[in-house]
N, C-alpha and C positions, 0 to 999 in steps of 0.2 A: 289610499289615504284615509285616515280615520277622522271623521268630523271635520274634513277639510284641512287637517293638520298634516304637515309633512313629517314622516317618520323615516329618516334616512337609513338606508341599508347599503352595505358594501359587499360586492361579490368578487372573490379572487380564488386562485387555485395554483397548484403546482404539483410536482412529483415528490412523493414522500420517500424518506429513507427506509421506513418500515411500515408495512401495511397496518400494524396495530398501533401506530403512533401518529403524531401530527407534526413531526419535524420534517422540514423540507430538505430535499437533496441539495438544491442550489437556489439560494434566495435571489440571485440575480436573474433567474429564469421564471420568477413568479408571473403568472398571467393575471393582470389586473383587468377584470371584466368591466367593472364600473360601479358607479353609485346610482341608487334607485330611490325614488320618493316614497315607496311603500314596500311592504313585505311581498305582496303578490307579484309585482313586477321583478323583484329580486329573485324570487323562486323560479320564475319563468326563465330568466337569464341563466340561473344556476343549472336548471334542468337541461337547457340547450348545450351548455358547455360540458356537463357531465356525460350526456349522451354522445357528444362528438368525440370524447376521449375514452369511451368505454373499452377500447382495445388495450389500453395501458392500465393495468391493475393498480399501479402506484400513483396514478393521477387522481387528485382529489380537489374538489371545489367546495367553498364554504360561503355561507351567508352570514355576515356580521351585522348585528344590530347597532349601527353607529349612534342612533338616537339615544340608546341606553348609556353609551359612553359620554355623550354630550350632556344629558340630563337624566341621571340614574333614578331620580324620584318618579319619573313617568315611565315605569317599566311595563310596557304593553306593546303588542304588535300594532 
């Protein structure tokens, strides 16, 4: 958390149709990892999921900066 302020992040992933794209093969099978109060904890969760699925080349996880969507004027980690 920056200066005691919550900067919400969302981590999710799924199997991609194409390794060069970001379109998921089946939206009903998205893995919702969770919401995190800061970037550091979101990255920690992202790394754990990415490492656990390393054997599936089509599996990708993402960190989304939810705080930017909520308040775009405060665009920072």
